[in-house]
C-alpha positions in Angstrom: 44.8 73.5 50.6 42.7 70.3 50.1 43.3 67.2 48.0 41.2 68.6 45.2 43.3 71.8 45.0 46.5 69.7 45.1 45.3 67.5 42.2 44.3 70.5 40.1 47.7 72.2 40.8 49.5 69.0 39.7 47.4 68.7 36.5 48.1 72.2 35.5 51.8 71.9 36.1 52.6 68.3 34.8 54.4 67.7 31.5 51.8 65.0 30.5 50.1 65.9 27.3 46.3 66.7 27.7 46.2 66.4 31.5 46.2 70.2 32.0 43.3 70.5 29.6 41.1 68.3 31.9 41.3 71.2 34.4 41.9 74.3 32.3 39.5 73.7 29.4 36.9 76.6 29.3 33.8 74.4 29.1 32.7 71.2 30.7 32.3 69.3 27.4 35.8 70.1 26.4 37.1 69.0 29.9 35.2 65.7 29.4 36.7 65.1 26.0 40.3 65.7 27.3 39.6 63.4 30.3 38.4 60.6 27.9 41.5 61.1 25.8 43.8 60.9 28.8 42.1 57.8 30.1 42.1 56.1 26.7 45.8 56.8 26.1 46.7 55.7 29.6 44.9 52.4 29.1 46.5 51.9 25.7 49.9 52.6 27.1 49.5 50.2 30.0 48.2 47.4 27.7 51.1 47.8 25.2 53.7 47.9 28.0 52.3 44.7 29.4 52.6 43.0 26.0 56.1 44.2 25.5 57.3 43.1 29.0 55.7 39.7 28.5 57.5 39.4 25.2 60.8 40.4 26.9 60.3 37.9 29.7 59.7 35.0 27.2 63.4 35.5 26.1 62.7 34.7 22.4 65.8 34.4 20.3 66.9 34.9 16.7 69.8 33.3 14.9 72.2 35.5 13.1 74.3 33.7 10.4 77.7 34.9 9.3 80.6 33.4 7.4 84.0 33.5 9.0 86.4 33.5 6.1 89.5 31.3 6.1 89.0 30.1 9.7 92.1 27.9 10.6 91.3 27.7 14.3 88.6 25.0 14.0 90.0 21.5 14.5 89.1 18.7 12.2 86.1 16.6 13.2 86.4 13.1 14.7 85.3 10.3 12.4 83.6 7.3 14.0 83.5 4.1 11.9 81.3 1.1 12.8 81.0 -2.1 10.8 77.5 -3.3 10.2 78.6 -6.9 10.5 80.7 -6.8 13.6 82.0 -10.4 13.8 85.4 -11.6 12.5 86.9 -14.9 11.5 88.9 -14.9 14.8 85.5 -14.4 16.6 84.1 -17.5 14.9 87.0 -19.5 16.1 86.3 -18.4 19.7 82.7 -19.6 19.1 83.8 -22.9 17.8 86.2 -23.5 20.7 83.4 -22.7 23.2 85.4 -19.9 24.8 82.7 -17.3 24.2 78.9 -17.8 24.0 78.0 -18.1 20.3 74.8 -16.7 18.7 73.6 -20.3 18.1 74.0 -21.3 21.7 72.4 -18.0 22.8 69.4 -18.7 20.6 69.2 -22.2 22.1 69.2 -20.7 25.6 66.4 -18.3 24.7 64.3 -21.0 23.1 64.8 -23.2 26.2 63.6 -20.3 28.4 60.7 -19.7 26.0 59.7 -23.4 26.1 59.5 -23.3 29.9 57.3 -20.2 29.7 55.1 -21.8 27.0 54.7 -25.0 29.1 53.7 -22.9 32.0 50.9 -21.3 30.0 52.6 -17.9 29.7 52.4 -17.5 25.9 53.0 -13.7 26.0 56.2 -14.2 28.0 57.4 -16.8 25.6 56.8 -14.5 22.7 58.7 -11.7 24.4 61.7 -14.0 25.0 61.8 -15.1 21.4 61.7 -11.5 20.3 64.9 -10.9 22.3 66.9 -13.1 19.9 68.7 -10.1 18.4 72.2 -8.7 18.1 71.6 -6.0 20.8 70.4 -8.6 23.4 73.2 -11.0 22.5 75.7 -8.2 23.2 74.2 -7.9 26.7 74.9 -11.6 27.3 78.6 -11.2 26.8 81.4 -10.0 29.0 82.7 -6.6 27.8 86.1 -8.1 27.0 84.5 -11.0 25.1 82.4 -8.5 23.0 85.6 -6.7 22.0 87.4 -10.0 21.1 84.5 -11.0 18.7 84.6 -7.8 16.7 87.1 -6.0 14.5 90.4 -4.7 15.7 91.7 -1.4 14.3 94.1 -3.3 12.0 91.2 -5.4 10.6 88.8 -2.4 10.2 91.3 -0.1 8.5 93.5 -1.4 5.8 95.5 1.9 5.9 95.0 5.6 6.1 96.5 8.5 4.2 97.1 11.7 6.1 97.4 14.6 3.6 98.7 18.1 4.4 99.0 20.1 1.3 101.2 18.1 -1.1 102.7 16.0 1.7 101.0 12.6 2.3 101.8 10.0 5.0 100.5 6.4 4.9 99.8 4.4 8.0 97.7 1.4 9.0 95.9 -0.3 11.9 96.5 1.4 15.2 98.7 4.0 13.5 95.8 5.4 11.4 95.7 9.1 12.2 97.8 8.4 15.3 94.8 8.5 17.6 92.1 5.8 17.5 89.6 5.4 20.4 87.6 2.2 20.8 83.9 2.5 21.5 81.7 -0.5 22.3 78.1 -0.2 21.1 75.4 -2.9 21.2 74.5 -2.3 17.5 78.0 -2.5 16.1 80.2 -4.0 18.9 83.6 -2.4 18.2 83.6 1.1 16.7 86.7 3.3 16.3 86.8 7.0 16.6 89.5 8.7 14.6 90.4 11.8 16.5 92.9 13.4 14.3 93.3 14.8 10.8 92.0 12.0 8.5 91.7 12.4 4.8 91.3 8.9 3.4 90.3 5.7 5.1 89.8 2.2 3.7 87.6 -0.1 5.8 87.0 -3.8 5.8 83.4 -4.9 6.5 80.2 -5.9 4.7 78.9 -2.3 4.9 79.5 0.1 7.7 78.3 3.3 9.3 80.2 6.6 9.5 79.6 9.7 11.6 81.3 13.1 11.9 81.1 14.8 15.2 83.0 17.2 17.4 86.4 16.0 18.6 86.3 13.4 21.4 82.5 13.5 21.8 80.6 10.3 22.4 79.3 9.3 19.0 75.7 8.6 17.9 76.2 6.6 14.7 72.7 5.1 14.8 71.0 8.5 14.9 73.4 10.7 13.0 75.6 8.4 10.9 75.3 7.5 7.2 75.4 4.1 5.6 78.3 3.1 3.3 78.0 0.0 1.2 81.0 -2.1 0.2 82.4 -1.7 -3.2 81.6 2.1 -3.2 83.8 5.2 -3.2 82.2 7.7 -0.9 83.2 11.4 -0.5 82.0 13.1 2.7 82.3 16.8 2.2 81.5 18.8 5.4 81.0 22.4 6.3 81.9 23.4 9.8 79.2 25.3 11.7 79.9 27.2 14.9 76.9 27.8 17.1 76.9 30.4 19.9 73.9 30.1 22.2 72.6 32.8 24.6 71.8 31.8 28.1 68.4 32.9 29.5 66.2 31.8 32.4 63.9 30.0 30.0 66.6 28.3 27.9 69.8 28.0 29.9 73.1 26.8 28.5 76.5 25.7 30.0 79.4 28.2 29.7 82.3 27.0 27.6 84.7 27.1 30.6 82.5 24.8 32.6 81.7 22.5 29.7 85.3 22.0 28.9 86.1 20.8 32.4 83.3 18.2 32.5 83.7 14.6 31.1 81.4 11.6 30.6 82.4 8.0 31.0 81.5 4.8 29.2 83.1 1.4 30.1 86.0 3.2 31.7 86.8 5.5 28.7 86.2 9.2 29.1 84.8 11.6 26.5 84.4 15.3 26.2 81.1 16.8 27.5 78.1 16.9 25.3 74.4 17.2 26.2 73.6 13.9 24.7 76.5 12.2 26.5 75.5 13.8 29.8 71.9 12.7 29.4 72.9 9.1 28.7 75.3 9.0 31.6 72.8 10.4 34.1 70.0 8.1 32.9 72.4 5.2 33.1 73.1 6.1 36.8 69.3 6.3 37.5 68.7 2.9 35.9 71.6 1.3 37.7 70.4 2.6 41.1 66.7 1.8 40.6 66.9 -1.5 38.7 70.4 -2.8 39.6 71.4 -3.4 36.0 73.0 -1.6 33.1 70.9 -0.4 30.2 72.9 -1.0 27.0 71.5 2.0 25.2 72.9 4.3 27.9 76.5 5.1 29.1 78.0 2.6 31.5 80.4 4.2 33.9 81.6 0.8 35.1 81.7 -2.4 33.2 78.8 -4.8 33.8 79.6 -7.6 36.3 77.8 -10.4 38.1 76.4 -8.0 40.7 75.2 -5.4 38.2 74.8 -7.1 34.8 73.0 -5.9 31.7 69.3 -5.6 32.0 68.9 -8.0 29.1 71.3 -10.7 30.4 69.4 -14.0 30.1 72.3 -15.9 31.6 71.0 -15.0 35.0 67.5 -16.4 34.2 64.2 -15.2 32.8 62.6 -13.7 35.9 65.5 -11.2 36.6 65.3 -10.0 33.0 61.5 -9.5 33.2 61.9 -7.6 36.5 64.5 -5.4 35.0 62.2 -4.8 32.0 59.3 -3.9 34.2 61.6 -1.6 36.3 62.7 0.2 33.1 59.1 0.8 32.0 58.2 2.2 35.4 61.0 4.8 35.4 59.5 6.8 32.5 62.9 7.6 30.9 61.6 10.1 28.4 60.2 12.3 31.2 63.4 11.9 33.2 65.4 12.8 30.1 63.4 16.0 29.6 63.9 17.1 33.2 67.7 16.4 33.1 67.9 18.4 29.9 66.6 21.5 31.7 68.6 21.1 34.9 71.8 19.1 35.1 72.6 18.3 31.4 72.4 21.7 29.8 73.5 22.2 26.2 76.9 24.0 25.8 76.7 27.7 25.0 79.4 27.2 22.3 79.7 24.0 20.1 80.3 22.9 16.6 78.3 20.9 14.1 79.1 19.7 10.6 76.8 20.0 7.7 77.7 17.1 5.5 77.1 16.3 1.9 78.0 12.8 0.7 78.4 11.4 -2.9 79.2 7.9 -4.0 80.2 5.9 -7.0 81.4 2.4 -7.7 84.9 1.6 -6.6 86.6 -0.9 -8.8 89.7 -1.8 -6.8 91.1 -5.2 -7.9 92.3 -7.8 -5.4 95.9 -7.4 -6.4 95.7 -3.7 -5.8 94.3 -4.2 -2.3 96.9 -6.9 -1.6 99.9 -4.6 -2.4 98.4 -1.7 -0.5 97.8 -3.8 2.6 101.3 -5.4 2.2 102.9 -1.9 2.1 101.0 -0.8 5.2 101.8 -4.0 7.1 105.5 -4.0 6.2 106.0 -0.3 7.3 104.1 -0.9 10.5 106.2 -4.0 11.3 109.4 -2.1 10.6 108.4 0.7 13.0 107.4 -1.7 15.8 110.4 -3.9 15.4 112.8 -0.9 15.4 111.2 0.3 18.6 111.8 -3.1 20.3 115.4 -3.1 19.2 115.9 0.4 20.6 114.6 -0.8 23.9 117.6 -1.5 26.1 115.5 -3.6 28.5 114.5 -6.1 25.8 115.6 -9.7 26.2 117.8 -11.5 23.7 114.8 -13.5 22.5 112.7 -10.3 22.0 115.6 -8.8 20.0 115.9 -11.9 17.9 112.2 -11.8 17.1 112.4 -8.1 16.3 115.3 -8.7 13.9 113.3 -11.4 12.2 110.3 -9.1 11.8 112.5 -6.5 10.2 114.0 -8.9 7.8 110.5 -10.3 6.9 109.2 -6.8 6.3 112.2 -5.9 4.1 111.7 -9.0 2.1 108.0 -8.2 1.6 108.8 -4.7 0.5 111.5 -6.0 -1.8 109.0 -8.3 -3.5 106.8 -5.4 -4.1 109.6 -3.1 -5.4 111.1 -5.7 -7.7 107.9 -7.2 -9.0 107.7 -7.1 -12.8 103.9 -7.8 -12.9 102.0 -6.4 -9.9 98.8 -8.1 -11.1 100.3 -11.5 -10.3 100.3 -11.9 -6.5 103.3 -13.7 -5.2 103.4 -15.4 -1.8 100.7 -15.5 0.8 97.9 -13.0 0.5 97.7 -10.3 3.2 93.9 -10.1 3.2 91.6 -12.9 4.1 89.8 -14.2 1.0 86.4 -14.0 2.9 86.9 -10.3 3.8 87.4 -8.5 0.5 84.3 -6.3 0.7 85.9 -2.9 1.0 84.9 0.7 0.6 86.9 3.8 0.0 86.0 6.9 2.0 87.3 10.5 1.6 86.6 13.0 4.3 87.3 16.6 3.3 86.4 20.1 4.2 84.3 22.0 1.6 86.0 25.4 2.2 88.3 27.0 4.8 85.4 29.1 5.9 83.2 28.5 8.9 79.5 29.3 9.1 78.8 31.0 12.5 75.3 31.1 13.9 75.0 33.4 16.8 71.8 33.4 18.9 70.7 36.7 20.2 67.6 37.9 22.2 64.9 39.2 19.8 64.1 41.9 22.5 67.0 43.1 24.6 66.6 45.3 27.7 67.7 48.4 25.8 65.1 47.6 23.0 62.5 47.1 25.8 63.2 50.5 27.2 63.2 52.1 23.8 59.8 50.7 22.9 58.3 51.6 26.2 59.7 55.1 25.9 58.4 55.5 22.3 54.9 54.4 23.3 54.9 56.7 26.3 55.9 59.6 24.1 53.3 58.7 21.5 50.4 58.5 23.9 50.8 60.9 26.8 54.2 62.4 26.4 55.3 60.5 29.5 59.0 61.1 30.3 61.3 60.6 33.2 60.5 64.1 34.3 57.0 62.7 35.3 58.7 60.8 38.1 60.3 64.1 39.4 57.0 65.8 39.2 55.4 63.1 41.4 58.3 63.4 43.8 57.8 67.2 43.8 54.1 66.8 44.6 54.8 64.5 47.5 57.5 66.9 48.9 55.3 69.9 48.6 52.4 68.2 50.3 54.7 67.1 53.1 56.0 70.6 53.5 52.5 72.1 53.5 51.5 69.7 56.3 54.5 70.9 58.4 53.6 74.5 57.8 49.9 73.9 58.7 50.9 72.1 62.0 53.2 75.0 62.9 50.5 77.6 62.3 48.0 75.6 64.5 50.6 75.5 67.3 51.1 79.3 67.3 47.3 79.9 67.4 46.9 77.6 70.4 49.7 79.4 72.3 48.0 82.7 71.6 44.7 81.5 72.9 46.3 80.1 76.1 47.9 83.5 76.9 44.5 85.1 77.2 43.3 82.7 79.9 45.1 84.4 82.9 43.8 87.8 81.8 40.2 86.5 81.7 40.6 84.9 85.2 41.9 88.1 86.6 39.0 90.1 85.2 36.5 87.6 86.7 38.1 87.9 90.1 38.0 91.7 90.1 
């Protein structure tokens, strides 16, 4: 049986719709019509399957939003507070004594460098140097420890905090606010403090400041994601937790939660939990340090700047090194490096939280005497706790114990003045707050509801949906099923079996012909 006969047999026996008609139709025109139908349906099926497979391989996703009612498992967010004006009265004293480079002397240094450039005929270079007279560049011309000394301490930034759980409220101040405060040094704000525990109310001392809510222990981005708070305002920050669950795919990979939780990022020796933004800043900081030999203040600094590896904008080492560092930074093409790192090393976590925040504000009319007594309470209770700890220390010297007892007595006297005062509006004794630092704001951070909005990312076309769509199209066009694969296998096996039978038949015929040869030879001889 030839190839044509095999094909006709397959067409008459297959389960594909219309294929049998291409052979069995009684007239030639009908066979042509059925042949055209089969060819058109086959082309349509192949085209549609190609589109579906392409859509599947693009790994498009959709977001499914649900509300998890009364979700107590989510921890409270961390609150990062930065003062817009970072310098304190103690910092001014350090400037006056000459212990730390002051902004005035820094400006003089820049103007001296610019004058040299101007006299040398480099007017553009002189203009660039003068443009560097900013708070961010001044930060890079200080030692890290000096930058911290100039800015607010925790006790200066927070008058006191109130931790509220139900009807129970606990007041603390300074370093005791929320029990966990983490110092973060940023060039825009110098000292920022991240409150990493349950914080309801915070009072802050500064001429305006910036506040951000973020996931616990993450490196903050107050410049990009924070909100402004003006002094003299009462601000309520009501947030709604949002849990995001990403799906990992070859085109949009993410980092599993088990791996993300084990990775950390470093800045000036302080470690933070993993985040994509923190990882990007750390890796770019490493690239800049290796290529340019300096620290870029906008990125994370794993090690503090020093004489060998200073800030890129440190003019104390001269103008030429700063210009070389600036040229090196421009040649690195950091945006392109950032995009590549975001797709390879610094993947976004597959599970993370965000906080949708709504803020409202009104005028806060706290009087000086109210702030004075509030600060006095917080300071007295803090001094009592610290002095009691020193007295309980068996290794403390007699002088230390004497100082502790004096602190306890002073704190008790201050509290007694408050408790026995007949007129609280009349401040008796020295004021706790500096007269020049009475620009305060009152912030309330609260959760809108106990619910959590959960956004789950899923593939818009899963593998099962792919197979269902392909199967539906196959059934709609040609009636193609999995049985077609068995029919093709059957055709191949039958053809192979037929070849074996044909070879065996040819071998038998040859043997029969050879058996006649001796008889013919014998007849010829006779």
